[in-house]
N, C-alpha and C positions, 0 to 999 in steps of 0.2 A: 533419915536424919531429921530431928525436931528442932526448930528454931524458936528461941525465946522472943518476947515482945521487943526487946532492944534490937535484936538482929533483924526482925521483920521490918522495923522502921527504917533501918539502914538500907535494906534491899529496896524498899519503896522509894527512897530518895535517889538511889542509883538509877532506877528505871525512869523516874521523872527527868533526871539530868540528861539521859540518853535521848529521850523523846524530844526534849527541848533543843538539843544539839541538832538532831535530824531535821526538826522544823526550821531552824535557822538556816541550815545549809540549803534546805529546799526553797527558802525565801530568797536566798541570794541568787539562785539559778534563774536567769531572766531570758535565756535564749533556748528555744526548743527546735531541734533539727529533725526533719522527717524526709523519708525517701519515697518517691512514687515508683513508677515503672522505669527501671534504669538497668538494662542488661549489660551495659558496657563498663560499669564502675563497681568497685568493691565498696559497699556502703560502710562496712566496719572500718576499713582503712581511712576512708574520708572522715568519718566521725572522730577517729583517733587523732588525725592531723588537725582537725578543727579544734579539738580539745586542747591540743598543745598551743594553738594560736590564741585562743580567747580565755583559756583557763576555766575558772569556776562558773563563769557566766553560762556555760553550756549545760543543759539539763542532761542527766545520764540516761533518761528514758527516751524511747522512740514515740513518734506520733504526737498528736495534739489532743489534749483533754480539756473540755470546757470547765471553766471555773478555777483553774489552777493559776498560780501567780507567775505567769509567763508573759513577759513584755513583748518579745519579738519571736515570731514564728517564721522559720526558713524551711521551704520545701524544695526538693531537688527531683527533677524528672529529666530523662535523657533518652536519646536513641543512639544509633551508631555514629552520628556525625556531630551532634550538638548536645549540650547540657543546659537546661533552662532553670535558673535559680530565682525563686520568688520569696521575698521577705515582706512580712506584714506586721505592723505595729498593732498589738492587741488593744491598746487604749484609744488610739486615734483612727484605727482601721486604714491607715495609709500604707502604701506598699511600694516596693521597688522590684524591678525585674532585670536580670542580667543573663545574657546568653554567652556561653563559653563554647568556642569551636574545639571539637575533639579530633576531627579527622586529620588535622595537620600535626597532631602531637603524638609522640611515641606512646604506646599503651602503658608503659611502665610509669610515665610521668602524669597520666591523666588524673589520678586520684589527688595528687598533691596540687595540681593546678586548680581543680574544683574546690578543694578545701581552702586554699588561699583566697579564691574568689568569694567563698562564703564569709570568711573573716572580714574581707573588705566591705561586703554588703552589710554585715552587722554594724561595722564602724560607720557606714554611711547612714544607717538608721538612727545614729546618735547614742549608741550604747557605749559607755566608758569601759574600755577593756582593762583587765587586771594588769596587764603588761602592755607596753606600746607595741603596736603591730609592726612586724618587720616590713622592710621594703618589699614590694611585690617582686617575686622571683620570675624572671622571664621564662617562658616555656622553653624547655630544652629542644634543641634541634632534633629533627627526626633522625633516628639512628640510621646510618647508611646501611643499605641492603648489602648483604654479602656479595662479593663479586662472583659471577658464575665462572665455573671452570672453563677455560678455553676449549672450544670444540676442536676435535682433531681435524686437521686440514684434509679435505677430501683429495683423493688421488686425482691427478689431472686427467681430464676426459677430453678426448678429441672432439673438436667442435662439430656438432651435428650438421651434416650437409642436407640440403633440400632433398626430400624423397623423390626419386625419379618416377616418371610415369610407368605404370605397369608395362612390362616388356612383352606383352602379348597383344597383338592387334590384327585387325583385318581391314583391308582397304580395297576399294573399287576405283579403277583409274581408266581414263580415256587415253589412248596412245596414238601417236603419229610416228611413222617410220619412214626413213629415207633410204631407198635401196640403190638408187642410181638408174641411169637409162638402160633399157627403155621403160622399166617400171620405176616411176619417179616418186611414188608415195604409196604408203599403206596406212589404213586407218582401222582402229579396232578398240578393244577393251581388255582390261586385265583385272583379275581378282587375285589378291595376294594375302597370305597368312604368315605373320612373323611370330617367332617364339624365341625369347631370350633364354640363353643358357647361363653359364658362368660369365659374369660381366668381364669384358665387353663383347663376348662372343654370342652367337645365336645362329638359328637356321630359319629358312623361309622356303615356302612352296607357293607356286603360282600357276594359274591357268589363264592362257591368253589366246585370243583369236583376232585375226585381222584380214582385211581384203585389199587387193590391189588389182590393177589392170594395165595393159599396154595396148596401144592402138597400132594397127597395120593396115596398109591399103586394102588388103583382102578380108579384114575383119578385126576382131578384138580377142585378146587372150586375157582371161580373168584367172586370178589365183587367190585361193583362200588357205590360210594357215591356221592350224589348231595345235598348240604346243602346251606341254606341261613342263615346269622347270623346278629345279631344286637348287638352293643357294646356301653357301656358308657366309655368315655376316660378321662384321666387326663394326663397332660404333661408339659414339660418344653420346651419352644419354643424360639429359638434365631435366629440371622440373617441367619446363614447357617446350623443350626443344630437343631434337635428336638429329645427329648426322650419322649416316650409315653407308658403308661400302660392302659390296658382296661379289663373290665369284661363284659361278655355277654352270650348269649345262641345261639346255632346253631340248626336249625330245618330243616329236609329234609327227604330223602328216601335213602335206601340202596337196591341194587339189587344184588342177589346172583344167580349164574348159575353154575350148576354141569356139568362137561364135563368128561364122562367115558373114561377110557383107552381102548386099543384094547383087553386087557385080561379080562375086566369086563364083567360080564354076565347080567348086568342091565343097564338101561339108566339113564341119568341125567335130571334134570328139573331146571327151574328158577322160582324165586318168588321175590316180592318186599315188603319191610317192612318199617314202619316209623323209624325215627331216631331223637333223642333229646339228646343234649350234652351241658351242661354248660361249660364255658371255661374262661380262663384268658390268657393274652398275654402281652408281652413286645416288644416294637418296637423302632428302631433307624432310623432316616432319615438324609441324608447329601445332601445339595443342591449343584449343580454345575451350577451356573448361576441363573437368577431370577426365572426360572420355573422348570427346570429338576432336579430330585433328585433320589438317590438310597436309598432303604430301606432294612432292615434286621429285621426279627421278629422270636420270639420263642413263641410257643403256647402250652398250656397244657389244655386238655379237658377230660371230663369223660362222656362216653356214658351211659346214664341211660335208654334209650329206644332204643333197637337195634334189631338185628336178629341173628339167629343161623343157621349154616349149618350142615346137618346130612349125615352120610354115614351108610346105613343099620340101621337106627333108633338110631344110636349113634352120639351124638353131637361131631362134629369134629372142626368146626369153630364157634366162637362166637364174634360178633361185639358188645361188651358190656363193654369193659375194657377201662382203661385210654390210652390216645394217646398223644404222644409228636410230634409236627410238627414244622419243621423249614422252613422259607420262605426267599427268596431273590428276590427282584423285582426292577422295575424301574417305575417312575411315573412322573406326571406333576401337578403343582399347578396352580390354576386359581382363 
């Protein structure tokens, strides 16, 4: 298409008019807004809201360019908790700084809060706004967090009882027995091993030995017993304490030895006889720490198979009666 001289002159006037309009609009823009490092804000949304607040005073371009007709430069930098707004007057080089708290504001409202703060900062720098600035809008309250769904109620669980001490233990005890006249006392030692079964029941085995003697005008009769026993037990077991009862039978041997005095005209002799004794006992244990304990027991037995000691064919000693034995010992559980 070929234009004549008249049409060319009209097109030239149109271009001059457009350039003049652009220059005038550029001259009216007196606020430049720039963003620094600001990962928590949408810069485009902030710029849009600032434009709505201050109108044509906002330059449409980003950043600062030396030599342009910009009166106020506003920069925005922020982190996750605060936004720092810095305004500088290009003519006087004076500036203002404002800090906006972000961490207490819901993320949806942060851009609007910062944009309003920018508009107020521009007003404070003495720039006449195209329209009166609206009243500051208070920051909206933080949106309530959704209520968590109620957790299902746990099934009732029986209250945990203190764990009892291990029901396996071994104890060594000193014993003292009362047999009655003429043998008035026997002294010895016992080693006992307990093993718990289904609570409160258990079993126990023990090995015991004791010595006793009886005096006669013609000499002394000494007796030594060595017995092994098995018991069924029932008890009450707690964290540091246990009470136990048992029934069982002891089986062993008894050895008697006659020792004549210097005035006797006859000699003494020794023999060995079997011994069987049903028995019952009660025992208490007290733990001191996780393993070590003290025990005390009282035992009642009735010797049904025993032995007799004779002096000149007259029975002087009989190991056939009831016996009460006390025990005190120390042990360890495992």
